[in-house]
A tleap script that builds the chain and sets N, CA, C and O, in Angstrom:
source leaprc.protein.ff14SB
mol = sequence {
  NMET LEU ARG LYS LEU VAL LEU LEU SER ILE
  ILE PHE THR LEU THR SER CYS LEU SER ASP
  ASP THR GLU ASP LEU GLY ILE THR GLN LEU
  GLY ILE ILE THR GLU VAL THR ALA PRO GLU
  GLU VAL VAL TYR GLY GLU THR TYR THR PHE
  ASP VAL LYS ILE GLN ARG PRO TYR GLU CYS
  LEU GLU PHE SER PHE PHE GLU ILE ASP LYS
  SER THR ASP LYS TYR ILE LEU ILE LYS ALA
  ILE LEU THR GLU GLU TYR MET ASP CYS ASP
  LEU ASP GLU GLN GLU GLU LEU ILE ASP LYS
  SER ILE GLU TYR THR ILE ASP LYS HIE GLU
  GLU ILE GLU PHE ARG PHE VAL SER GLU ARG
  ASN ASP ASP GLY THR TYR SER THR VAL LYS
  LYS VAL ILE PRO VAL ILE ASP GLU ASP CGLU
}
set mol.1.N position { 0.751 -0.965 0.125 }
set mol.1.CA position { -0.250 -0.350 0.343 }
set mol.1.C position { 1.280 1.170 -0.259 }
set mol.1.O position { 1.591 1.597 -1.371 }
set mol.2.N position { 1.569 1.350 0.528 }
set mol.2.CA position { 2.687 2.404 0.735 }
set mol.2.C position { 3.618 3.076 -0.483 }
set mol.2.O position { 4.111 4.183 -0.699 }
set mol.3.N position { 3.584 1.995 -1.041 }
set mol.3.CA position { 4.119 1.624 -2.076 }
set mol.3.C position { 3.287 2.256 -3.207 }
set mol.3.O position { 3.775 3.105 -3.952 }
set mol.4.N position { 2.353 1.936 -3.287 }
set mol.4.CA position { 0.959 2.234 -4.404 }
set mol.4.C position { 1.228 3.288 -3.512 }
set mol.4.O position { 2.232 2.805 -2.990 }
set mol.5.N position { 1.144 3.866 -3.213 }
set mol.5.CA position { 0.921 5.583 -2.733 }
set mol.5.C position { 2.482 6.758 -2.718 }
set mol.5.O position { 2.504 7.989 -2.725 }
set mol.6.N position { 3.550 5.836 -2.697 }
set mol.6.CA position { 5.036 7.114 -3.238 }
set mol.6.C position { 5.032 7.058 -4.812 }
set mol.6.O position { 5.483 7.924 -5.561 }
set mol.7.N position { 4.233 5.466 -5.288 }
set mol.7.CA position { 4.498 5.701 -6.887 }
set mol.7.C position { 3.408 6.038 -7.381 }
set mol.7.O position { 3.176 5.460 -8.443 }
set mol.8.N position { 2.023 7.301 -6.779 }
set mol.8.CA position { 1.287 7.812 -7.212 }
set mol.8.C position { 1.641 9.288 -7.208 }
set mol.8.O position { 1.301 10.250 -7.896 }
set mol.9.N position { 2.525 9.087 -6.077 }
set mol.9.CA position { 2.920 10.702 -5.266 }
set mol.9.C position { 4.112 11.427 -6.210 }
set mol.9.O position { 4.572 12.566 -6.284 }
set mol.10.N position { 4.317 10.377 -6.767 }
set mol.10.CA position { 5.489 11.285 -7.558 }
set mol.10.C position { 4.540 10.871 -9.210 }
set mol.10.O position { 4.875 11.627 -10.122 }
set mol.11.N position { 3.917 10.250 -9.438 }
set mol.11.CA position { 3.885 10.539 -11.064 }
set mol.11.C position { 2.991 11.882 -10.743 }
set mol.11.O position { 2.911 12.778 -11.584 }
set mol.12.N position { 2.246 11.975 -9.325 }
set mol.12.CA position { 1.724 13.470 -9.276 }
set mol.12.C position { 2.203 14.911 -9.482 }
set mol.12.O position { 1.827 16.029 -9.835 }
set mol.13.N position { 3.352 14.149 -9.012 }
set mol.13.CA position { 4.964 15.556 -9.232 }
set mol.13.C position { 4.768 15.663 -10.239 }
set mol.13.O position { 4.404 16.757 -10.670 }
set mol.14.N position { 4.961 14.303 -11.266 }
set mol.14.CA position { 5.962 14.645 -12.413 }
set mol.14.C position { 4.654 15.629 -13.129 }
set mol.14.O position { 4.718 16.777 -13.567 }
set mol.15.N position { 3.689 14.857 -13.064 }
set mol.15.CA position { 2.423 14.785 -14.060 }
set mol.15.C position { 2.367 17.064 -13.784 }
set mol.15.O position { 2.486 18.008 -14.566 }
set mol.16.N position { 2.187 16.973 -12.650 }
set mol.16.CA position { 1.635 18.504 -12.408 }
set mol.16.C position { 2.670 19.570 -12.808 }
set mol.16.O position { 2.484 20.786 -12.746 }
set mol.17.N position { 4.005 18.826 -13.311 }
set mol.17.CA position { 5.321 20.185 -13.758 }
set mol.17.C position { 4.270 20.418 -14.773 }
set mol.17.O position { 3.408 21.195 -14.361 }
set mol.18.N position { 4.081 19.984 -15.964 }
set mol.18.CA position { 3.984 19.887 -16.828 }
set mol.18.C position { 2.833 21.003 -17.420 }
set mol.18.O position { 1.628 20.984 -17.166 }
set mol.19.N position { 3.458 21.844 -18.164 }
set mol.19.CA position { 2.215 22.749 -18.863 }
set mol.19.C position { 1.692 22.424 -19.985 }
set mol.19.O position { 2.285 21.872 -20.912 }
set mol.20.N position { 0.541 22.754 -19.956 }
set mol.20.CA position { -0.266 22.553 -21.206 }
set mol.20.C position { -0.345 24.393 -22.212 }
set mol.20.O position { -1.102 24.691 -23.136 }
set mol.21.N position { 0.708 25.241 -21.562 }
set mol.21.CA position { 1.136 26.591 -22.445 }
set mol.21.C position { 1.859 25.766 -23.549 }
set mol.21.O position { 2.898 25.160 -23.287 }
set mol.22.N position { 1.227 25.747 -24.938 }
set mol.22.CA position { 2.060 25.588 -25.571 }
set mol.22.C position { 2.520 26.987 -26.899 }
set mol.22.O position { 2.510 26.769 -28.111 }
set mol.23.N position { 2.838 28.171 -26.341 }
set mol.23.CA position { 2.641 28.960 -26.873 }
set mol.23.C position { 4.887 29.421 -27.286 }
set mol.23.O position { 5.468 29.977 -28.218 }
set mol.24.N position { 5.363 28.745 -25.913 }
set mol.24.CA position { 6.762 28.669 -26.581 }
set mol.24.C position { 7.641 27.558 -27.136 }
set mol.24.O position { 8.823 27.284 -26.928 }
set mol.25.N position { 6.317 26.765 -28.228 }
set mol.25.CA position { 6.605 26.002 -29.096 }
set mol.25.C position { 6.648 27.118 -30.164 }
set mol.25.O position { 5.761 26.547 -30.798 }
set mol.26.N position { 6.804 27.783 -30.625 }
set mol.26.CA position { 6.695 28.822 -32.365 }
set mol.26.C position { 8.149 28.897 -32.868 }
set mol.26.O position { 9.078 28.303 -32.322 }
set mol.27.N position { 8.244 29.539 -33.762 }
set mol.27.CA position { 9.536 29.615 -34.360 }
set mol.27.C position { 10.661 30.249 -33.564 }
set mol.27.O position { 10.640 30.914 -32.528 }
set mol.28.N position { 11.360 29.966 -34.121 }
set mol.28.CA position { 12.791 30.370 -34.023 }
set mol.28.C position { 13.178 31.094 -35.214 }
set mol.28.O position { 12.427 30.816 -36.149 }
set mol.29.N position { 14.317 32.139 -35.589 }
set mol.29.CA position { 15.048 32.336 -36.862 }
set mol.29.C position { 15.593 33.955 -36.139 }
set mol.29.O position { 14.990 34.464 -35.194 }
set mol.30.N position { 16.536 34.445 -36.643 }
set mol.30.CA position { 17.973 35.244 -36.802 }
set mol.30.C position { 17.503 36.054 -37.067 }
set mol.30.O position { 16.518 35.585 -37.638 }
set mol.31.N position { 17.388 37.413 -37.124 }
set mol.31.CA position { 16.596 38.965 -37.033 }
set mol.31.C position { 18.013 39.229 -38.194 }
set mol.31.O position { 19.128 38.709 -38.214 }
set mol.32.N position { 17.305 40.368 -39.179 }
set mol.32.CA position { 18.218 40.156 -40.313 }
set mol.32.C position { 19.150 42.041 -39.651 }
set mol.32.O position { 18.575 43.117 -39.813 }
set mol.33.N position { 20.018 41.966 -39.236 }
set mol.33.CA position { 20.361 42.974 -38.670 }
set mol.33.C position { 21.082 44.397 -40.011 }
set mol.33.O position { 21.983 44.320 -40.846 }
set mol.34.N position { 20.146 45.535 -39.622 }
set mol.34.CA position { 20.449 45.729 -40.966 }
set mol.34.C position { 21.581 47.270 -40.446 }
set mol.34.O position { 21.613 48.091 -41.362 }
set mol.35.N position { 21.965 47.464 -39.877 }
set mol.35.CA position { 22.602 48.546 -39.213 }
set mol.35.C position { 22.993 48.578 -37.600 }
set mol.35.O position { 22.248 48.475 -36.625 }
set mol.36.N position { 24.137 48.722 -37.657 }
set mol.36.CA position { 24.640 49.246 -36.037 }
set mol.36.C position { 25.678 50.720 -36.014 }
set mol.36.O position { 26.467 51.184 -36.837 }
set mol.37.N position { 25.192 51.197 -34.530 }
set mol.37.CA position { 26.280 51.854 -33.799 }
set mol.37.C position { 27.051 51.401 -33.770 }
set mol.37.O position { 26.887 50.183 -33.690 }
set mol.38.N position { 28.417 51.851 -33.800 }
set mol.38.CA position { 29.574 51.418 -32.626 }
set mol.38.C position { 30.086 52.889 -32.427 }
set mol.38.O position { 29.877 54.011 -32.886 }
set mol.39.N position { 31.147 52.051 -31.162 }
set mol.39.CA position { 32.492 53.627 -30.121 }
set mol.39.C position { 33.406 53.605 -31.980 }
set mol.39.O position { 33.375 52.880 -32.975 }
set mol.40.N position { 34.019 54.706 -31.599 }
set mol.40.CA position { 34.668 54.817 -32.888 }
set mol.40.C position { 36.393 54.045 -32.063 }
set mol.40.O position { 37.061 53.390 -32.864 }
set mol.41.N position { 36.645 54.096 -31.429 }
set mol.41.CA position { 38.021 53.518 -30.287 }
set mol.41.C position { 37.049 53.207 -29.156 }
set mol.41.O position { 35.995 53.820 -28.984 }
set mol.42.N position { 37.535 52.103 -28.323 }
set mol.42.CA position { 37.568 51.320 -26.573 }
set mol.42.C position { 38.385 50.933 -26.324 }
set mol.42.O position { 39.380 50.628 -26.982 }
set mol.43.N position { 38.033 50.820 -24.833 }
set mol.43.CA position { 39.207 51.147 -24.239 }
set mol.43.C position { 39.414 49.324 -23.048 }
set mol.43.O position { 38.449 48.899 -22.413 }
set mol.44.N position { 40.278 48.872 -23.039 }
set mol.44.CA position { 39.922 47.692 -22.485 }
set mol.44.C position { 39.740 47.678 -21.476 }
set mol.44.O position { 40.441 48.337 -20.708 }
set mol.45.N position { 38.457 46.725 -20.948 }
set mol.45.CA position { 38.031 46.424 -19.476 }
set mol.45.C position { 36.320 46.954 -20.009 }
set mol.45.O position { 35.257 46.334 -20.022 }
set mol.46.N position { 36.669 48.332 -20.400 }
set mol.46.CA position { 35.334 49.030 -19.840 }
set mol.46.C position { 34.236 48.536 -20.670 }
set mol.46.O position { 34.539 47.783 -21.596 }
set mol.47.N position { 32.214 49.040 -20.364 }
set mol.47.CA position { 31.572 48.276 -20.794 }
set mol.47.C position { 31.236 49.229 -22.186 }
set mol.47.O position { 31.845 50.268 -21.931 }
set mol.48.N position { 30.670 49.385 -23.344 }
set mol.48.CA position { 30.466 49.753 -24.756 }
set mol.48.C position { 28.387 49.086 -24.818 }
set mol.48.O position { 27.691 48.126 -24.488 }
set mol.49.N position { 28.299 50.362 -25.442 }
set mol.49.CA position { 26.344 50.273 -25.670 }
set mol.49.C position { 26.836 50.243 -27.389 }
set mol.49.O position { 27.664 51.083 -27.743 }
set mol.50.N position { 26.462 49.561 -28.091 }
set mol.50.CA position { 26.055 49.020 -29.664 }
set mol.50.C position { 24.803 49.184 -30.431 }
set mol.50.O position { 24.188 48.168 -30.756 }
set mol.51.N position { 24.524 49.919 -30.636 }
set mol.51.CA position { 22.874 50.115 -31.058 }
set mol.51.C position { 22.675 49.747 -31.439 }
set mol.51.O position { 23.481 49.778 -32.369 }
set mol.52.N position { 21.661 48.849 -31.725 }
set mol.52.CA position { 21.750 47.791 -32.864 }
set mol.52.C position { 20.103 47.653 -34.856 }
set mol.52.O position { 18.884 47.625 -34.687 }
set mol.53.N position { 20.363 47.637 -35.386 }
set mol.53.CA position { 18.800 47.774 -36.217 }
set mol.53.C position { 18.831 46.217 -36.827 }
set mol.53.O position { 19.655 45.700 -37.583 }
set mol.54.N position { 17.024 45.389 -35.909 }
set mol.54.CA position { 17.086 44.927 -36.951 }
set mol.54.C position { 16.258 44.510 -37.643 }
set mol.54.O position { 15.189 44.691 -37.059 }
set mol.55.N position { 16.008 43.763 -39.126 }
set mol.55.CA position { 14.389 43.802 -39.390 }
set mol.55.C position { 14.147 42.401 -38.940 }
set mol.55.O position { 14.656 41.313 -38.670 }
set mol.56.N position { 12.992 43.143 -39.031 }
set mol.56.CA position { 11.718 41.700 -38.047 }
set mol.56.C position { 11.095 40.978 -39.464 }
set mol.56.O position { 11.351 41.845 -40.300 }
set mol.57.N position { 10.542 40.070 -40.057 }
set mol.57.CA position { 10.691 39.761 -41.036 }
set mol.57.C position { 8.533 39.650 -41.149 }
set mol.57.O position { 7.798 40.116 -42.019 }
set mol.58.N position { 8.165 38.835 -39.857 }
set mol.58.CA position { 6.471 38.790 -39.511 }
set mol.58.C position { 5.784 39.546 -38.721 }
set mol.58.O position { 5.792 38.984 -37.626 }
set mol.59.N position { 5.243 40.427 -38.668 }
set mol.59.CA position { 4.743 40.669 -36.776 }
set mol.59.C position { 4.925 40.201 -35.810 }
set mol.59.O position { 5.248 40.771 -34.768 }
set mol.60.N position { 4.714 38.861 -36.021 }
set mol.60.CA position { 5.081 37.527 -34.925 }
set mol.60.C position { 5.668 37.114 -34.417 }
set mol.60.O position { 5.333 36.252 -33.604 }
set mol.61.N position { 7.131 37.571 -34.647 }
set mol.61.CA position { 7.760 37.623 -34.414 }
set mol.61.C position { 8.602 39.253 -33.422 }
set mol.61.O position { 8.748 40.423 -33.775 }
set mol.62.N position { 8.848 38.751 -32.558 }
set mol.62.CA position { 9.656 40.139 -31.294 }
set mol.62.C position { 11.175 39.065 -30.866 }
set mol.62.O position { 11.327 37.844 -30.896 }
set mol.63.N position { 11.893 39.943 -30.574 }
set mol.63.CA position { 13.806 39.814 -30.704 }
set mol.63.C position { 13.450 39.684 -29.522 }
set mol.63.O position { 12.624 40.420 -28.984 }
set mol.64.N position { 14.252 38.362 -28.758 }
set mol.64.CA position { 14.292 37.597 -27.967 }
set mol.64.C position { 16.105 38.038 -27.203 }
set mol.64.O position { 16.238 38.871 -26.306 }
set mol.65.N position { 16.721 37.631 -27.530 }
set mol.65.CA position { 17.785 37.750 -27.485 }
set mol.65.C position { 19.182 37.765 -28.844 }
set mol.65.O position { 19.060 37.378 -30.006 }
set mol.66.N position { 20.691 38.466 -28.036 }
set mol.66.CA position { 21.304 38.534 -28.788 }
set mol.66.C position { 22.398 37.610 -29.090 }
set mol.66.O position { 22.030 38.394 -28.214 }
set mol.67.N position { 23.577 36.595 -29.447 }
set mol.67.CA position { 23.575 35.866 -29.290 }
set mol.67.C position { 25.568 36.140 -29.672 }
set mol.67.O position { 26.178 36.785 -30.524 }
set mol.68.N position { 26.027 35.156 -28.387 }
set mol.68.CA position { 27.349 36.164 -28.940 }
set mol.68.C position { 27.939 34.962 -29.755 }
set mol.68.O position { 27.008 34.331 -30.255 }
set mol.69.N position { 28.805 34.581 -29.973 }
set mol.69.CA position { 30.103 33.488 -30.365 }
set mol.69.C position { 31.251 33.846 -30.821 }
set mol.69.O position { 31.486 33.921 -32.028 }
set mol.70.N position { 32.315 34.173 -29.667 }
set mol.70.CA position { 33.700 34.268 -29.237 }
set mol.70.C position { 34.660 32.762 -30.152 }
set mol.70.O position { 35.881 32.781 -29.992 }
set mol.71.N position { 34.166 31.772 -30.889 }
set mol.71.CA position { 34.672 30.620 -30.992 }
set mol.71.C position { 36.359 30.521 -32.335 }
set mol.71.O position { 37.214 29.648 -32.483 }
set mol.72.N position { 36.095 32.107 -33.146 }
set mol.72.CA position { 36.540 31.647 -33.093 }
set mol.72.C position { 37.566 33.839 -31.917 }
set mol.72.O position { 37.218 34.693 -31.102 }
set mol.73.N position { 39.535 33.242 -33.312 }
set mol.73.CA position { 40.095 34.538 -32.779 }
set mol.73.C position { 39.884 36.091 -32.661 }
set mol.73.O position { 39.761 37.043 -31.890 }
set mol.74.N position { 39.955 35.406 -34.813 }
set mol.74.CA position { 39.878 36.731 -35.958 }
set mol.74.C position { 38.618 37.475 -35.765 }
set mol.74.O position { 38.874 38.511 -36.380 }
set mol.75.N position { 37.118 37.643 -35.187 }
set mol.75.CA position { 35.960 38.491 -34.466 }
set mol.75.C position { 34.991 37.887 -33.942 }
set mol.75.O position { 34.836 36.723 -33.573 }
set mol.76.N position { 34.302 38.852 -33.942 }
set mol.76.CA position { 32.626 37.715 -32.713 }
set mol.76.C position { 32.013 37.830 -33.103 }
set mol.76.O position { 31.581 38.920 -32.727 }
set mol.77.N position { 31.283 37.362 -33.959 }
set mol.77.CA position { 29.715 37.021 -34.533 }
set mol.77.C position { 28.877 37.083 -32.934 }
set mol.77.O position { 28.949 36.563 -31.821 }
set mol.78.N position { 27.997 38.179 -33.754 }
set mol.78.CA position { 26.540 38.473 -32.539 }
set mol.78.C position { 25.094 38.408 -33.621 }
set mol.78.O position { 24.870 39.086 -34.624 }
set mol.79.N position { 24.397 37.511 -33.092 }
set mol.79.CA position { 23.435 36.799 -33.475 }
set mol.79.C position { 22.124 37.492 -33.037 }
set mol.79.O position { 22.089 37.851 -31.860 }
set mol.80.N position { 21.298 37.675 -33.623 }
set mol.80.CA position { 20.264 38.805 -32.977 }
set mol.80.C position { 19.057 37.272 -33.228 }
set mol.80.O position { 18.964 36.718 -34.323 }
set mol.81.N position { 18.257 36.825 -31.992 }
set mol.81.CA position { 17.566 36.307 -32.586 }
set mol.81.C position { 15.888 36.447 -32.109 }
set mol.81.O position { 15.444 37.223 -31.262 }
set mol.82.N position { 15.185 35.530 -32.863 }
set mol.82.CA position { 14.167 36.467 -32.785 }
set mol.82.C position { 13.122 35.105 -32.519 }
set mol.82.O position { 13.592 34.089 -33.031 }
set mol.83.N position { 11.593 34.860 -31.709 }
set mol.83.CA position { 10.769 34.046 -31.492 }
set mol.83.C position { 9.631 34.574 -31.751 }
set mol.83.O position { 9.289 35.700 -31.388 }
set mol.84.N position { 9.062 33.906 -32.306 }
set mol.84.CA position { 7.202 33.609 -32.260 }
set mol.84.C position { 6.484 33.710 -30.897 }
set mol.84.O position { 6.318 32.790 -30.095 }
set mol.85.N position { 6.118 34.893 -30.788 }
set mol.85.CA position { 5.096 35.534 -29.462 }
set mol.85.C position { 3.485 34.809 -29.786 }
set mol.85.O position { 2.902 34.205 -28.887 }
set mol.86.N position { 3.118 34.903 -30.628 }
set mol.86.CA position { 1.392 34.008 -30.095 }
set mol.86.C position { 0.957 32.958 -31.583 }
set mol.86.O position { 0.971 33.598 -32.635 }
set mol.87.N position { 0.647 31.687 -31.690 }
set mol.87.CA position { 0.085 30.944 -32.053 }
set mol.87.C position { -0.565 31.666 -33.825 }
set mol.87.O position { -0.760 32.870 -33.659 }
set mol.88.N position { -0.907 31.240 -35.324 }
set mol.88.CA position { -1.330 31.973 -36.263 }
set mol.88.C position { -0.918 32.704 -36.562 }
set mol.88.O position { -1.728 33.625 -36.661 }
set mol.89.N position { 0.404 33.071 -36.946 }
set mol.89.CA position { 1.216 34.313 -37.315 }
set mol.89.C position { 0.354 34.630 -38.864 }
set mol.89.O position { -0.349 33.939 -39.602 }
set mol.90.N position { 0.661 35.534 -38.873 }
set mol.90.CA position { -0.102 36.480 -40.633 }
set mol.90.C position { 1.635 36.330 -41.341 }
set mol.90.O position { 2.162 37.418 -41.567 }
set mol.91.N position { 2.335 35.288 -41.617 }
set mol.91.CA position { 3.291 35.120 -42.130 }
set mol.91.C position { 3.555 36.448 -43.883 }
set mol.91.O position { 4.413 36.424 -44.765 }
set mol.92.N position { 2.868 36.986 -43.752 }
set mol.92.CA position { 3.250 38.765 -44.688 }
set mol.92.C position { 3.873 39.066 -44.590 }
set mol.92.O position { 3.542 40.117 -44.041 }
set mol.93.N position { 5.656 39.093 -44.724 }
set mol.93.CA position { 6.560 39.420 -45.035 }
set mol.93.C position { 6.032 41.380 -44.576 }
set mol.93.O position { 5.142 42.097 -45.034 }
set mol.94.N position { 7.111 41.628 -43.489 }
set mol.94.CA position { 7.058 43.175 -43.582 }
set mol.94.C position { 8.149 43.683 -43.666 }
set mol.94.O position { 9.034 42.842 -43.823 }
set mol.95.N position { 8.615 45.078 -43.617 }
set mol.95.CA position { 10.178 45.576 -43.569 }
set mol.95.C position { 10.318 46.291 -42.045 }
set mol.95.O position { 11.193 47.132 -42.250 }
set mol.96.N position { 9.936 46.406 -40.662 }
set mol.96.CA position { 9.516 46.800 -39.653 }
set mol.96.C position { 10.890 46.672 -39.512 }
set mol.96.O position { 11.499 45.732 -40.024 }
set mol.97.N position { 11.515 47.680 -38.755 }
set mol.97.CA position { 12.887 47.850 -38.336 }
set mol.97.C position { 12.528 47.613 -36.294 }
set mol.97.O position { 11.471 48.071 -35.859 }
set mol.98.N position { 13.634 46.813 -35.202 }
set mol.98.CA position { 13.522 46.929 -33.875 }
set mol.98.C position { 14.283 47.764 -33.391 }
set mol.98.O position { 15.395 47.251 -33.258 }
set mol.99.N position { 14.256 48.972 -33.000 }
set mol.99.CA position { 15.874 49.113 -32.322 }
set mol.99.C position { 15.932 47.997 -31.269 }
set mol.99.O position { 15.068 47.124 -31.182 }
set mol.100.N position { 17.022 48.088 -30.468 }
set mol.100.CA position { 17.963 46.988 -29.721 }
set mol.100.C position { 19.405 47.570 -29.817 }
set mol.100.O position { 20.090 48.115 -30.683 }
set mol.101.N position { 19.559 47.144 -28.332 }
set mol.101.CA position { 20.320 47.561 -27.794 }
set mol.101.C position { 21.526 46.357 -27.400 }
set mol.101.O position { 21.151 45.226 -27.089 }
set mol.102.N position { 22.845 46.673 -27.440 }
set mol.102.CA position { 23.420 45.253 -26.949 }
set mol.102.C position { 24.860 45.843 -25.990 }
set mol.102.O position { 25.618 46.804 -26.121 }
set mol.103.N position { 24.768 44.872 -25.140 }
set mol.103.CA position { 25.964 46.508 -23.656 }
set mol.103.C position { 26.887 44.637 -24.226 }
set mol.103.O position { 26.400 43.507 -24.232 }
set mol.104.N position { 28.555 45.212 -24.683 }
set mol.104.CA position { 29.628 44.395 -24.636 }
set mol.104.C position { 30.193 44.729 -23.825 }
set mol.104.O position { 29.804 45.891 -23.709 }
set mol.105.N position { 31.576 44.410 -22.388 }
set mol.105.CA position { 32.590 44.362 -21.801 }
set mol.105.C position { 33.770 44.004 -23.349 }
set mol.105.O position { 33.704 43.035 -24.105 }
set mol.106.N position { 34.961 45.412 -23.404 }
set mol.106.CA position { 35.973 44.541 -24.133 }
set mol.106.C position { 37.237 43.812 -23.232 }
set mol.106.O position { 38.186 44.191 -22.545 }
set mol.107.N position { 36.781 42.840 -23.571 }
set mol.107.CA position { 38.279 41.099 -23.394 }
set mol.107.C position { 39.310 41.135 -23.876 }
set mol.107.O position { 40.173 40.259 -23.825 }
set mol.108.N position { 39.377 42.624 -24.656 }
set mol.108.CA position { 40.729 41.799 -25.677 }
set mol.108.C position { 41.454 42.945 -25.970 }
set mol.108.O position { 40.911 43.860 -26.590 }
set mol.109.N position { 42.722 43.025 -25.570 }
set mol.109.CA position { 44.226 44.904 -26.109 }
set mol.109.C position { 44.489 44.859 -27.293 }
set mol.109.O position { 45.664 45.112 -27.560 }
set mol.110.N position { 43.633 44.559 -28.368 }
set mol.110.CA position { 44.205 44.835 -29.787 }
set mol.110.C position { 42.757 45.225 -30.288 }
set mol.110.O position { 41.665 45.356 -29.734 }
set mol.111.N position { 43.270 45.362 -31.685 }
set mol.111.CA position { 41.858 45.793 -32.145 }
set mol.111.C position { 40.464 44.110 -32.613 }
set mol.111.O position { 40.294 42.939 -32.950 }
set mol.112.N position { 39.885 45.494 -32.201 }
set mol.112.CA position { 38.343 43.850 -32.077 }
set mol.112.C position { 37.592 44.529 -33.573 }
set mol.112.O position { 37.476 45.689 -33.966 }
set mol.113.N position { 37.048 42.828 -34.318 }
set mol.113.CA position { 36.778 42.694 -35.062 }
set mol.113.C position { 34.708 42.481 -34.547 }
set mol.113.O position { 34.277 42.154 -33.441 }
set mol.114.N position { 34.006 42.765 -35.633 }
set mol.114.CA position { 32.373 42.474 -34.647 }
set mol.114.C position { 31.525 41.927 -36.220 }
set mol.114.O position { 31.277 42.394 -37.332 }
set mol.115.N position { 31.388 41.128 -35.735 }
set mol.115.CA position { 30.412 40.480 -37.594 }
set mol.115.C position { 29.175 39.977 -36.969 }
set mol.115.O position { 28.912 38.992 -36.281 }
set mol.116.N position { 28.310 41.258 -37.564 }
set mol.116.CA position { 26.761 41.280 -37.163 }
set mol.116.C position { 25.724 40.504 -37.904 }
set mol.116.O position { 25.187 41.061 -38.862 }
set mol.117.N position { 25.488 39.685 -37.687 }
set mol.117.CA position { 24.639 39.005 -38.708 }
set mol.117.C position { 23.917 39.191 -39.183 }
set mol.117.O position { 22.885 39.307 -38.522 }
set mol.118.N position { 23.835 39.341 -40.389 }
set mol.118.CA position { 22.540 40.367 -42.059 }
set mol.118.C position { 21.533 38.945 -42.158 }
set mol.118.O position { 20.996 38.160 -41.376 }
set mol.119.N position { 21.708 39.261 -44.366 }
set mol.119.CA position { 21.108 38.684 -44.552 }
set mol.119.C position { 21.772 37.485 -44.772 }
set mol.119.O position { 23.000 37.400 -44.755 }
set mol.120.N position { 20.414 35.806 -45.146 }
set mol.120.CA position { 20.821 35.370 -45.740 }
set mol.120.C position { 21.604 34.653 -46.979 }
set mol.120.O position { 21.686 33.455 -46.709 }
set mol.121.N position { 22.105 34.892 -48.022 }
set mol.121.CA position { 22.742 35.123 -49.408 }
set mol.121.C position { 22.585 33.560 -49.606 }
set mol.121.O position { 22.801 32.690 -48.762 }
set mol.122.N position { 22.143 33.394 -50.963 }
set mol.122.CA position { 21.927 32.775 -51.957 }
set mol.122.C position { 22.595 31.790 -51.636 }
set mol.122.O position { 21.777 30.877 -51.521 }
set mol.123.N position { 23.782 31.345 -51.378 }
set mol.123.CA position { 24.765 29.762 -51.226 }
set mol.123.C position { 24.618 29.760 -49.614 }
set mol.123.O position { 25.559 29.357 -48.929 }
set mol.124.N position { 23.619 30.142 -49.123 }
set mol.124.CA position { 23.782 29.527 -47.241 }
set mol.124.C position { 24.325 30.293 -46.890 }
set mol.124.O position { 23.872 30.397 -45.750 }
set mol.125.N position { 25.472 31.445 -47.047 }
set mol.125.CA position { 25.663 32.175 -45.917 }
set mol.125.C position { 25.450 32.934 -45.591 }
set mol.125.O position { 24.607 33.203 -46.447 }
set mol.126.N position { 25.434 34.135 -44.669 }
set mol.126.CA position { 25.374 34.917 -44.463 }
set mol.126.C position { 26.499 35.869 -44.269 }
set mol.126.O position { 27.505 35.583 -43.619 }
set mol.127.N position { 26.136 37.911 -45.317 }
set mol.127.CA position { 26.503 38.353 -45.511 }
set mol.127.C position { 26.220 39.178 -43.330 }
set mol.127.O position { 25.247 39.032 -42.589 }
set mol.128.N position { 27.730 40.041 -43.042 }
set mol.128.CA position { 27.491 40.728 -42.000 }
set mol.128.C position { 27.773 41.660 -41.640 }
set mol.128.O position { 29.001 41.739 -41.656 }
set mol.129.N position { 27.144 42.855 -41.140 }
set mol.129.CA position { 28.020 44.337 -40.652 }
set mol.129.C position { 28.817 43.824 -40.702 }
set mol.129.O position { 28.751 42.633 -41.006 }
set mol.130.N position { 29.731 44.291 -40.496 }
set mol.130.CA position { 31.540 44.149 -39.816 }
set mol.130.C position { 31.783 46.230 -39.667 }
set mol.130.O position { 31.709 47.199 -40.422 }
set mol.131.N position { 32.176 45.877 -37.785 }
set mol.131.CA position { 33.106 47.541 -37.348 }
set mol.131.C position { 34.588 46.972 -36.185 }
set mol.131.O position { 34.928 46.437 -35.130 }
set mol.132.N position { 34.916 47.502 -37.205 }
set mol.132.CA position { 36.327 47.380 -36.314 }
set mol.132.C position { 36.493 48.351 -35.760 }
set mol.132.O position { 36.164 49.476 -36.136 }
set mol.133.N position { 37.372 47.856 -34.163 }
set mol.133.CA position { 37.025 48.841 -33.710 }
set mol.133.C position { 38.445 48.899 -32.596 }
set mol.133.O position { 38.370 48.227 -31.567 }
set mol.134.N position { 40.032 49.938 -32.937 }
set mol.134.CA position { 40.905 49.715 -32.269 }
set mol.134.C position { 40.230 50.111 -30.996 }
set mol.134.O position { 39.412 50.984 -30.705 }
set mol.135.N position { 41.079 48.824 -30.092 }
set mol.135.CA position { 41.420 49.102 -28.145 }
set mol.135.C position { 42.627 50.446 -27.286 }
set mol.135.O position { 43.777 50.173 -26.941 }
set mol.136.N position { 42.140 51.468 -27.156 }
set mol.136.CA position { 44.019 51.885 -27.031 }
set mol.136.C position { 43.538 51.926 -25.295 }
set mol.136.O position { 42.541 51.622 -24.639 }
set mol.137.N position { 45.161 52.600 -24.993 }
set mol.137.CA position { 45.115 52.169 -23.887 }
set mol.137.C position { 44.689 53.204 -23.093 }
set mol.137.O position { 44.845 54.368 -23.460 }
set mol.138.N position { 43.987 52.821 -21.687 }
set mol.138.CA position { 43.829 53.853 -20.851 }
set mol.138.C position { 44.662 55.199 -20.832 }
set mol.138.O position { 44.371 56.381 -21.016 }
set mol.139.N position { 45.969 54.424 -20.492 }
set mol.139.CA position { 46.699 55.513 -20.318 }
set mol.139.C position { 46.280 56.861 -21.368 }
set mol.139.O position { 45.751 57.861 -20.882 }
set mol.140.N position { 46.625 56.745 -23.066 }
set mol.140.CA position { 46.070 57.797 -23.722 }
set mol.140.C position { 45.171 58.532 -23.581 }
set mol.140.O position { 44.954 59.410 -24.416 }
savepdb mol mol.pdb
quit
């Protein structure tokens, strides 16, 4: 009997954690970064704000976050991630731009190249908005 009660309580606990909310099961896609305003120069260890314009292709897609990829020493790749905010989305394309900003703390002593992912090319690669920024010594 005790064993059945324990089993029932485990099943109840597991099923009560399940959610009927399916809104988070929508689409996720890259936003097209069209413009970036960046500082002319930066200081190592300081944090800077980059203003970014992102093209939202459909009205139901909302900005979710920036993904920062530092897997190469040559550049820092930044992607704008959009997610579907509601189901039954109107898939008529639009040209609306979303204004967002991203903060980045300078972690290199030498010039930094940022690449912000933009449109997808016919060959499946992505074009980027490039910003090459010199890092100066704080004593200068």
